[in-house]
C-alpha positions as CSV (number, residue, x, y, z in Angstrom):
1,M,26.4,39.6,163.0
2,D,27.2,35.9,162.9
3,I,30.9,36.7,162.9
4,L,30.6,38.8,166.0
5,I,28.7,36.1,167.8
6,I,31.4,33.5,166.9
7,M,34.1,35.9,168.0
8,L,32.4,36.6,171.3
9,A,32.0,32.9,171.9
10,G,35.7,32.4,171.2
11,V,36.6,35.2,173.6
12,V,34.5,33.7,176.4
13,I,35.8,30.2,175.8
14,G,39.4,31.4,175.6
15,N,39.1,33.5,178.7
16,R,37.0,31.1,180.9
17,L,37.3,27.6,179.7
18,F,40.5,27.1,177.7
19,P,43.3,25.6,179.8
20,R,46.4,27.9,180.2
21,K,48.8,25.1,179.5
22,Y,47.7,25.0,175.9
23,R,48.0,28.8,175.4
24,K,51.4,28.7,173.5
25,S,50.1,25.9,171.2
26,N,46.9,27.8,170.5
27,E,48.9,31.0,169.7
28,R,51.1,29.0,167.2
29,L,48.0,27.5,165.6
30,Q,46.4,30.9,165.2
31,V,49.5,32.3,163.5
32,I,49.6,29.3,161.1
33,C,45.9,29.5,160.3
34,T,46.2,33.3,159.7
35,A,49.2,32.8,157.4
36,L,47.3,30.1,155.5
37,L,44.2,32.3,155.2
38,I,46.3,35.2,153.8
39,F,48.1,32.8,151.4
40,T,44.9,31.4,150.1
41,M,43.4,34.8,149.7
42,G,46.5,35.8,147.7
43,I,46.0,32.8,145.4
44,T,42.4,33.6,144.9
45,L,43.2,37.2,144.0
46,G,46.1,36.2,141.8
47,Q,43.8,34.0,139.6
48,R,41.6,37.0,138.7
49,E,41.9,38.1,135.1
50,N,42.1,41.9,135.6
51,F,43.5,42.0,139.1
52,V,46.1,44.6,138.5
53,E,43.7,47.0,136.8
54,E,41.1,46.4,139.6
55,L,43.8,47.0,142.2
56,L,44.9,50.3,140.6
57,S,41.3,51.4,140.4
58,L,40.7,50.4,144.0
59,G,43.9,52.1,145.1
60,F,42.9,55.4,143.4
61,T,39.4,55.2,144.9
62,S,40.9,54.5,148.4
63,F,43.3,57.4,148.0
64,L,40.5,59.7,147.2
65,L,38.5,58.4,150.2
66,F,41.4,59.2,152.4
67,L,42.4,62.5,150.8
68,I,39.1,64.3,150.7
69,P,38.1,63.8,154.4
70,A,41.7,64.5,155.5
71,V,41.8,67.8,153.6
72,C,38.4,68.8,154.7
73,S,39.0,68.0,158.4
74,T,42.3,69.8,158.3
75,I,40.7,72.9,156.9
76,L,37.9,72.7,159.4
77,V,40.3,72.3,162.3
78,F,42.3,75.2,161.0
79,F,39.4,77.6,160.9
80,L,37.9,76.3,164.2
81,T,41.2,76.7,165.9
82,K,41.7,80.2,164.5
83,W,38.2,81.2,165.5
84,L,38.3,79.7,169.0
85,M,41.8,80.8,169.8
86,N,41.0,84.4,168.8
87,D,37.9,84.2,171.0
88,K,40.1,83.2,174.0
89,K,42.6,86.0,173.3
90,G,39.8,88.5,173.3
91,R,38.6,87.5,176.7
92,N,41.9,87.9,178.4
């Protein structure tokens, strides 16, 4: 919740109060800060002892969390389409 409040405050300040002449400088600063954040996160993850094993485990779990809903929704859409399209054909 705190993050959303801070983001909302940033949007309001950027939209209403921040001078337009500093827009390009602000964009560059945001890119630099984002790159620095990603770099430091990479350093933190690289220092973990079992990072590769954890990454493989998380990758497999993420794949399953993608695969199961995708397959189930595809099957559901297939049967619903077949059922609803047959219902429309019967009316005509």
